[in-house]
SEMI-737065 format. One record per atom (N, C-alpha, C, O): residue in one letter; z negated, x negated, y negated. Coordinates in steps of 0.02 Angstrom, whole numbers, plus 50000, padded with zeros to 5 digits. Each point is the difference from the previous one (the first is absolute). Example, Ala and Ser with C-alpha at 12.3 -4.5 7.8 and 13.67 -1.06 7.14 Angstrom:
BEGIN
a496104934050284 a500005004549941 a500004995549940 a499674994850001 s500695007049946 s499974995849941 s499635003949945 s499924997549945 
***
This chain:
BEGIN
m500064996250053 m500015003349948 m499944996349942 m500275001949949 a499304991450053 a499974998449921 a500774994850017 a500294998349948 q499994999450112 q500644996649969 q500395005149986 q500434998349959 l499675010150065 l500585004049956 l499695001149924 l500345001349951 d498984997950050 d500045001149912 d500244995349970 d500215001249944 q499854992750078 q500134994149958 q500804998850016 q500324995749971 t499965008650080 t500704999650007 t500185005949953 t500604999949985 h499105004649992 h500285005149970 h499635004049955 h499875006150003 p499984989749956 p499295001649921 p500445006749987 p500595001850000 s498715001049987 s500095006649942 s499644999649941 s499525003550016 n500404995349947 n499735000549932 n500235004249947 n500364996549963 p499605009250017 p500605005149960 p499634997949947 p500394999449954 s499044999250027 s499674999849925 s500264991749967 s500084998649941 k500014997350117 k500494992649960 k500465001149999 k500274997249953 e500205007150088 e500605001049985 e500275006049914 e500555001049974 i498855001250010 i500145004049949 i499824996849944 i500275001349946 t499184993450063 t500024995749940 t500494995349973 t500074997749943 v500405001250138 v500624994949976 v500445004449961 v500134998449942 d500125006850084 d500395003549963 d499615003149947 d500435003149969 l499254997550014 l499604999349912 l500014996549952 l500055001049940 k499874992350106 k500114994549956 k500734998049981 k500224997349949 e500115005150117 e500704999249984 e500335004549951 e500534997849977 l499325007350004 l500045005549962 l499874997849925 l500424999349956 i498974999950042 i499844996549938 i500244994349979 i500244999449943 g499744995150106 g500504995049983 g500695000849968 g500194997149949 l500355009750108 l500465001549963 l500245002449945 l500544999249973 l498785005350005 l500105003049921 l499904996449955 l500235000449944 w499244994150088 w499904994249923 w500574996449985 w500134998349942 g500345000050122 g500484996449972 g500645005149964 g500474997949966 g499445007050048 g500395005449974 g499615001849919 g500315004449971 r499364994150007 r499505003249954 r500465001049946 r500015005149966 k500444989250024 k500605000349922 k500345004550005 k500205003249952 l499954997950109 l500445005950015 l499735007750005 l500415004649996 i498824997050013 i499775004849983 i499745001949935 i499865005649978 i500074987649990 i499675003049920 i500794999049960 i499985000949939 l500364998250076 l500825000549980 l500185007949992 l500155003449950 i499774998650129 i500255007550004 i499505006449970 i500135005849984 t499154989650016 t499565007049987 t500194998949897 t500115004749962 s499884989350021 s500264999849940 s500315004149957 s499845002549946 v500984997650113 v500595004449960 v499835005950003 v500005003349948 i499824999750109 i499505006050010 i499635001749946 i500275003949962 a499304994750028 a499375000349958 a500265000149920 a499715002549951 v500934994050050 v500195000849921 v500475005649999 v499925004249957 c500594996450088 c500385006850005 c499565006349985 c500115004249957 t499244995450099 t499585006749987 t499975000949925 t500205004849966 m499474989350014 m499755000149940 m500345005049947 m499815005049969 v500964990050037 v500505003749956 v500075007149999 v500075003449950 y499894999050125 y499975005650007 y499525004749989 y500135005649979 a499354992450033 a499345003749945 a500275001749935 a500115005949985 l499994989349976 l500184997749922 l500415006150000 l499725004949976 s500884995850046 s500525005449990 s499685005450019 s500205004849968 l499384996750070 l499945008449995 l499625003249924 l499674997549955 t500575008650061 t499855003349924 t499185002350009 t499775002650051 n499864995949888 n499255004550021 n499895008150020 n500495003450015 y499164998149985 y499755007450011 y499525000349984 y499624995450014 y500095011949938 y499344999249982 y499735007650023 y500485003950003 r499124998250007 r499785006050031 r499355003549937 r499504997149979 s500715008550007 s499465005049959 s499645003250053 s500325001450051 e499115000049944 e499515003450050 e499525006549970 e499604998549956 a500435006650060 a499685006549964 a499335001350065 a500044997250054 i499585005849933 i499525003750045 i499915006249962 i499864999949940 m500245006850103 m499845006749978 m499525003650061 m499944998750060 s499765006549895 s499725005850055 s500245005249997 s500475000149961 l499415005350066 l500335006349995 l499375004149957 l499414998249995 m500855007249978 m499335003049953 m500015005350059 m500485002050033 v498774999749970 v499805006550040 v499855006249950 v499404999849986 t500895005149986 t499835005549973 t499765006350031 t499715003949963 d500414997950112 d500195003650030 d498975001450005 d499714996750042 q499885008349914 q499224998949990 q499935007450021 q499485003249990 q501074999450037 q499935008150037 q499954999750058 q499655004150030 s500654991749997 s500224999550084 s499585005050057 s500195003550047 i499184995149924 i499275003450046 i500105007449994 i500075003650050 g499934998349895 g500125007949967 g500745003050028 g500055006050014 l500474989749992 l500455003750033 l500194997550062 l500565000750025 a499004996549997 a500234998550074 a499865006950049 a500214999650057 r499535005049928 r499865008150034 r500705003149997 r500165004350041 i500404993249896 i500455005149988 i500654995050009 i500475000249961 g499484995050102 g500574994950025 g500635003350024 g500544997049998 s499415007350019 s500495005050042 s500395001249952 s500574997750000 l499125007249937 l500295001549948 l500414994649955 l500505000549965 a499204995650045 a500184994149933 a500804996850042 a500494997949969 s499465002550107 s500574996950031 s500515005250009 s500474999550040 f499405006949911 f500725004650015 f500354998549933 f500615000349990 a498864997849960 a500314999349923 a500174993550006 a500154998449942 g499954995250104 g500334995150003 g499294994649967 g500154994749974 i499445006550029 i499364995749958 i499624996750067 i499805002650053 n500194990749921 n499514996650048 n499514997150000 n500064993949992 l499195008950017 l499384999549954 l499784991850028 l499524996849979 k500935001250067 k499724991550010 k500524996249975 k500074994850032 s500385006049918 s500474996649987 s500014993149981 s500514996750003 e498795000649970 e499724994449978 e499964993950046 e499994994149981 g500005008550094 g500034994450044 g500674998450013 g500024994050014 t500645009249988 t500474998749987 t500384997049955 t500584997950003 k498995002149951 k500444998949942 k500194991149987 k500434997149968 g499135001250065 g500204990650009 g500534999550017 g500434997549964 a499725005550116 a500734998250057 a500515004049953 a500614999350009 m499105005649931 m500695003149968 m500214995049961 m500594998649989 i498974998749992 i500294995049942 i500364993850012 i500474997949966 v499284999550083 v500294992950043 v500815003549999 v500464998349963 n499575006650085 n500595001050019 n500425004449959 n500455003250026 t499404997249899 t500325000849953 t500104994849967 t500525000649969 i499204993850022 i500204993449962 i500614997550052 i500514998049971 n499495002050091 n500424997850072 n500505003750003 n500434999050043 s499625007249901 s500615002950027 s500694999749953 s500054999149940 r500445002250110 r500744994949976 r499975006849914 r500204997749946 a499565008950057 a500135005849956 a499724996849934 a500285001149946 f499084994550059 f499414998149951 f500294995349976 f500074999449940 l500234995350117 l500684994549924 l500475002849984 l500284997249953 k499935006850062 k500755002149969 k499675004149938 k500405001249954 h499175000450041 h499575003449929 h499894992249960 h500264998949946 l499314996250091 l500074994349932 l500394995849994 l499924994549974 l500775009050061 l500604994849978 l500235004049935 l500354997349957 s499455008450040 s500105002549921 s499924996949933 s500365000149951 f498864996050064 f499924996449925 f500444993549998 f500344998250048 d499624998549890 d500504997349986 d499534991450049 d499444997950014 d501294999949991 d499914992050016 d499604999850084 d499704994850015 v500305009050018 v499395001150044 v500424998350057 v499724996550042 l500885005249969 l500704998050050 l500134993849997 l499854996550049 p500525000249885 p500164994749997 p499414997250023 p500014997250055 s499195003249897 s499684994550038 s499895000250081 s499714995250027 i500435008650000 i499705000450074 i500774995450034 i500014994850033 v500535009249945 v500474998350050 v500414992749961 v500294996350040 a499735002349903 a500474996149956 a499714991849972 a500354995549978 a499045004650029 a499504994949969 a500174994150037 a499955000450061 e500214994949918 e500144991650012 e499474995649975 e499834995350035 s499975005549923 s499364995449973 s499395003249952 s499965006149992 y499674990149983 y499645003949947 y499654993549955 y499574996050018 d500735004449929 d499944996949928 d499284998849979 d500005002249942 s499344995450073 s499404999549973 s499924997849940 s499404999349989 e500984999149958 e499944999249945 e500135006449955 e499655002449955 s501085000250077 s500085007649943 s499695003750058 s500115005749979 k499574995350081 k499775004050037 k500575004250026 k499805004750034 k500684995049963 k500435004750020 k500604998450086 k500234994550013 l499855010550022 l500274997750049 l500914997349974 l500355000649950 v499694997150104 v500714996949986 v500585003850058 v499864998950059 f500685004649930 f500315003850033 f500414996450033 f500114994949967 d500285005250102 d500624998250020 d500605002549968 d500235005750000 p500054987449966 p500475003149953 p500435004550048 p500055006049987 d500284991150073 d500425002650042 d500005007450020 d500525003350006 i498585000350007 i500075007350014 i499805003749918 i500325005149987 y499234992849966 y499915002449949 y500074998849929 y499844994349985 d500355009649963 d500164995449938 d499455002549953 d500055004849962 a499354991050046 a499405002849967 a500165001649903 a499685003149958 t500974993150038 t500065000849922 t500165006649999 t499555002549966 n500815001650049 n500345006349992 n499805004350055 n500225005750000 k499394992550049 k499605004650048 k500495002750039 k499985006150006 e500584990150030 e500405004050048 e500204995550053 e500234994449987 w499695008250079 w500024998250063 w500684998850013 w500385004850004 l499874988450005 l500784996850019 l500435002850057 l500605001250008 e498934999250023 e500345005050074 e499655005250015 e499714999950054 g500225005649902 g499555007050005 g499485000350009 g499754995750035 e499985007949947 e499085000950001 e499795000550074 e500015005750023 p499814989650014 p499605001550065 p499565005550014 p499585001949958 n500515000850103 n499675007150031 n499294997249994 n499774994450007 y499885013149973 y499224998450022 y499884996850047 y499654995049999 l500795008850079 l499684999450064 l500284990450009 l499684996550038 l500785001049932 l499754992350013 l499574997849950 l499714994650010 a500195008249944 a499314996649968 a499344999950042 a499574995649993 y500375009250048 y499585003150025 y499474993150055 y499394999450004 e500974997850019 e499914993650023 e499714996049965 e499424998250014 n501024998949917 n499524995449959 n499605000749965 n499774995649964 y499975013950042 y499325002749977 y499524998350033 y499474998149975 r500715002450117 r499485000350027 r499664994350008 r499394999649995 s501104994350023 s499824995050008 s499434995649937 s499624995450016 i500425006549934 i499664999049941 i499305003949985 i499494997949974 l500625007250046 l499455005550006 l499474999850066 l500274999050055 t498995001849946 t499704998950040 t499415005249986 t499644998049954 v500195007350071 v499375006350007 v499775001150036 v500375002050045 q499064998149970 q499445002250025 q499365006149999 q499845002149944 f499865000250104 f499795006849979 f499454998350041 f500174998250057 q499135001849931 q499274999150052 q499615006649990 q499625001649954 d500545001250089 d499785008050023 d499324998949976 d499805003049950 s499764992550087 s499284999550022 s499844999749890 s499695003949963 r500614991150025 r499814999549916 r500345002849959 r500054997649944 n500295008250072 n500455001849963 n500364997449939 n500075002349943 i500174991450087 i500104994149941 i501105000450017 i500335001350050 i499804997549902 i500824998450008 i500154992749986 i499794998749943 y500434997050081 y500254992449979 y500594999449984 y500345002250047 l500024995849905 l500754999849982 l500134992849941 l499704998349949 d500924998550090 d500054993849961 d500714999350011 d500285001350053 v500064996249885 v500684999249990 v500244992349997 v499754996249958 e500645001850081 e500084992350005 e500705000249965 e500385004450019 h499844990849927 h500554998349970 h500234993549969 h499554996149986 i500955002550002 i500034991749972 i499705002649917 i499584997049966 s500635006850023 s499545003149912 s499275001050007 s499885004850037 p499564992249937 p499565002649990 p499825007049960 p499505003650002 v501084997049961 v499805004649945 v500365006750022 v499755005049974 f500804996050070 f500275005650024 f499494998850061 f500365003950032 a499184994550011 a499655000550046 a499525005849965 a499975006150010 q499734990249950 q499385006049962 q500415007649976 q499835005750014 e500704992249948 e500285005449986 e500245004750051 e499885005949990 l500494992150073 l500225006450022 l499425003750058 l499995005650024 l499444987249990 l499365005650031 l499765002849949 l499705005050019 t500264994349911 t499635005849975 t500455005749994 t499745005649997 l500944994150001 l500385004349996 l499905006150070 l499865006050005 i500334987150047 i499835005350061 i499225004150016 i500065005550028 i499374992649960 i499485002249986 i499995005749966 i499795004950032 r500414996349898 r500325005649945 r500315004150017 r499885005749979 e500644993250063 e500475006050036 e499905002950051 e500215005850007 a499324989850060 a499655003150065 a499505006149985 a499915004850037 d499754993849895 d499435003749969 d500385005849979 d499795005650016 n500744993949949 n500615006449980 n500075004350044 n499835005850009 a500524989550026 a500345002350056 a499515005850057 a500075005850018 i499454989449994 i499515006950030 i499715007549960 i500005005850018 r499784990949923 r499825003549950 r500695006949984 r499845005749987 e500774992350018 e500335006150005 e500025003650041 e500105006049990 r499834991550067 r500115004650064 r499575004150022 r500115004750039 d499004992349919 d499565003450018 d500025005649956 d499875005750018 v500294992749928 v500065005249946 v500625006250004 v499925005549974 k500664992550061 k500465004450033 k499785004350074 k500345004350029 r499104993449986 r499605002650046 r499635005749989 r500015005750025 a499584991249924 a499275005049975 a500475005049968 a499675005250001 n500994996349967 n500335004649943 n500375005450078 n500145006049999 e499944988950065 e500365005050040 e499435004050034 e500115005950013 a499244991450004 a499355003150014 a499915005149967 a499875005450027 l500184993549888 l499695003049985 l500315008349981 l499685005149989 e500944993950012 e500715006850016 e499705002550068 e499955006150003 y499864990650048 y499835004450044 y499405002450012 y499965005450030 l499534991649953 l499405001549991 l499995006849940 l499645005050002 t500714993949963 t499905006149937 t500345007550053 t499725005450008 s500854992650017 s500285003950030 s499565005450047 s500045006150005 a499504988650032 a499575004250035 a499425003849990 a499785004650034 l499944992549904 l499375003749960 l500125005249998 l499605004250018 a501144997549953 a500185006049984 a500145004850047 a500005006149991 r500114991450052 r499965004550078 r499385004250031 r499945005950018 t499704989249981 t499205001650018 t499475002049971 t499834998049945 a499935005150081 a499375004849954 a499364996750047 a499465001749978 l500514994650072 l499314999450041 l499764992549936 l500294994949983 t499085008050001 t499584996849960 t499834992450015 t499994995949954 e499885002350117 e499934994650027 e500744994150011 e499884994049996 i500745008150015 i500514997549986 i500234999249953 i500354994949995 r499585009049950 r500174999249916 r499484995749989 r500304995649969 t499195002850034 t499544993949982 t500364992650036 t500144995049967 s499945005850091 s500334993850032 s500634999349951 s499954995649957 i500605007850043 i500475000149950 i499814996349938 i500244995049974 t499345008250013 t499864996749915 t499634992350002 t500014996149953 m499615002550123 m499854993749983 m500424994650010 m499904994349978 l500775008450072 l500524995850003 l500434999449948 l500244994349998 m500005010249952 m500175000449954 m499694995049940 m500314996349961 r499095004750043 r499644994449952 r500234993750008 r500244996549956 k499665001650118 k499934993950023 k500784997249964 k499994995249962 e500705008750054 e500584998049990 e499994999749929 e500224994949975 l499515010449979 l500014999049940 l499764992749966 l500274997249952 e499115000550091 e499804994149963 e500504995750026 e500254996749954 q500045001750109 q500444995050013 q500755000249931 q500274994849982 k499895010849994 k500445001149954 k499814997249921 k500394999449953 m498914999250048 m499784997849935 m499854996350003 m500034996949947 r499634998750124 r499984993049986 r500624995250012 r500014993949991 g500435009550029 g500754998349987 g500304997749956 g500354995049994 g499415010849960 g500295001249929 g499704994149946 g500384997749958 i499185000850045 i499314995949955 i499874993850029 i499944995649958 s499995002450114 s499884993150011 s500604996249999 s500575001550020 s499194992749951 s500404993850007 s500074998050071 s500564997850012 n499065002250034 n499844998850069 n500165005750035 n499585004249982 f500644997450042 f500075006250066 f499624998250059 f499555003350025 v500634992149992 v499554998450082 v499964993750006 v499694998050049 i500614997149903 i499714990750006 i499634999449951 i500105001949943 n499414994850082 n499504997549958 n500124990750005 n499734996450042 v500705001349909 v500044992349975 v499294997250015 v499655000049950 i500084997950102 i499484994650003 i500134990149972 i499594995849983 d500825004150022 d500154993749990 d500784999449977 d500424999450044 p499775000849894 p500845002549965 p500384992750024 p499834994450019 p500735009049970 p500564992950026 p499984996049947 p499865002249944 y500274991250068 y499914993349941 y500474996350016 y500205000350058 i500124995249893 i500514995650007 i499694994350035 i499494997249980 p500875000850080 p499574992750025 p500124993149956 p500504998949964 i499004997050044 i500064994949986 i500504995150022 i500464997349969 y499335002250098 y500004996250061 y500575003850064 y499995005950017 k500364990050002 k500465000950052 k499685001150057 k499514996650014 s500755009350037 s499945001850062 s500034993950045 s499574996750030 k501365002849960 k500264997050048 k500744997049954 k500255003849958 p500044989650054 p499534997750072 p499444994250011 p499744996949953 i500185002550084 i499724995450008 i500104993050021 i500034998950060 r500034996349900 r500784995349997 r499364994050042 r500304996250039 s498965002449958 s499784994850035 s499865002550086 s499934996550050 y500085008749946 y499835002450077 y500904999550038 y500134999550060 i500375000949882 i500734999550040 i500094992950020 i500164997750055 c499634998249867 c500124993449998 c499474997350075 c500254995950039 l499165006349974 l499664996850045 l500415000850099 l500034996750052 i500205009749923 i500325000950091 i500514996149986 i500114995650041 g500275004649909 g500774995450004 g499744993050036 g500334997550046 a499145000049932 a499794993150008 a499834999750060 a500034994250021 f499745010550026 f499745000550061 f500664999850040 f500124995150035 f500325010549959 f500694997650050 f500314995149969 f500554998850025 g499324998149931 g500184994649981 g499814992750050 g500324995250019 v499165006649987 v499414993650058 v500555001950072 v500354996250035 v499535010749968 v500135003650073 v500714995650029 v500064995650043 i500445007949907 i500624996050031 i500054994149959 i500455000949959 g499344994850036 g500104992949991 g499594995950078 g500204995350035 i499115009349970 i499934997150075 i500555002450047 i500314996250037 l499785009549961 l500305002750050 l500974993250019 l500344998550048 w499674999849866 w500724997950015 w499954993750033 w500404997350038 v499025000549938 v499874992650027 v499934999050092 v500204995650038 v499435010549971 v500024999350082 v500425000350032 v500094996850052 v500425009349914 v500425002850034 v500704994750012 v500405000550046 r499634993849890 r500484994550008 r499634993750033 r500414995950022 h498905002349988 h499934996650052 h500285001350076 h500314995950034 f499445013149987 f500014999350072 f500795000250009 f500264998150052 y500125004349895 y500685000349984 y500494991650027 y500404998550044 a499354999049916 a500004991350005 a499944998150080 a500424997650038 l498955004149973 l499764996250083 l500325004750035 l500164998550057 t500015008049917 t500785002550073 t500484996049994 t500134997550054 q500245000449897 q500684997349989 q499974992750031 q500494997450027 i498824999049967 i499944995150035 i499904998050076 i500014994250022 k499895011950017 k499615002550062 k501004998950029 k500244996350042 q500105008949912 q500775003250020 q500434993349999 q500354998350048 t499584998049893 t500384991550004 t499854996550063 t500434997550036 s498945002649977 s499644994650060 s500325002150053 s500224995850039 t499905011649974 t499985001950082 t500684999250009 t500355002549956 p500034993950102 p500404997650025 p500635005050025 p500494997650028 
***
C-alpha cells in the first residue's frame, strides 16, 4: 500500500495551489494588458455617462379629504341610496379612483389641451439651466411658431411617454397618495405635477357634482310620489347629503385631494448616477481584461501543442 501511494501520489490541495500560483503568475504577467483594457473601457464608460441627459424628479404627497360625517345616520337607508346611485361609503374608493383617473388615457388627453404639455412630453431634447427653458427637437417641433413639422402626434402615442415619467401610488391603510414626475426639466416636472393634481381633483369634482344632480332629480321625483313619513324623512336626509356635495363642489378649492407636501422644483438630479455607471464599467473592464489574458494564454498553449504534434 505504501508503494502504491508513492507510485500514484494524490494531493488535491497541492495541485490546486500549483494551479492558483500559475494563474496568479499568468495574471501578473499580463497586468499591463489588463490595466490597458480596463482603462479603455472605463474611459468609454465615463464618456457615455457624461453624455447622458440629467433627469429631475418632483414629488408630492396627498391625502384624501373625508367629509362624510353622516354615514352612521345614513347607514340604515343604504338600499334607498343605492337606487338613487348614491354610494354612502365612497371615501374608501376615492384613492383608487384618483390613481386610475391620473393613469387613464382620457385624463392625458385632457392634460394635452394645456399649452406646451404635449411638446414637453414628446419633443423635449434638452434643458437650458440658465434660461430655465426646454429646448425642443427642431426636427419634430418648431418652438418659435409652435408648429409640428410632421403633424401633431396622437395622444395615444404620447401616452407611453406620459406613463414613463409619472409614478402614482396609493396607500389605502394610511389614506395617502404619492405622486412624482421625472423629466429633463425640473421646472416642467413641477408644473406638470401641479397640473395633474389640480385637474385630477377637478375631474372627481365634476363627476361627483354630476352624480349629485342626477341623484337629486331622482330623489325629488321619489319624494313627490310617496306619502309615507319614514320614507320621506330618509329621502330628505339623502337630498341633504347630495346638496352638501354640490355646495362643497362649488366653494371648495380642494374637493377630494388634500395636498400635504406640494410639488417643488428639484435642485438635484434623480438620474443618471454617473459614479455607479463608471464603477460598473471599470468592473467589467477588469473582468474582460482577465478573460482576455487567460484565453490568450490557453489559446497559445493549444497552438504550441498542435504544432509539436507530428
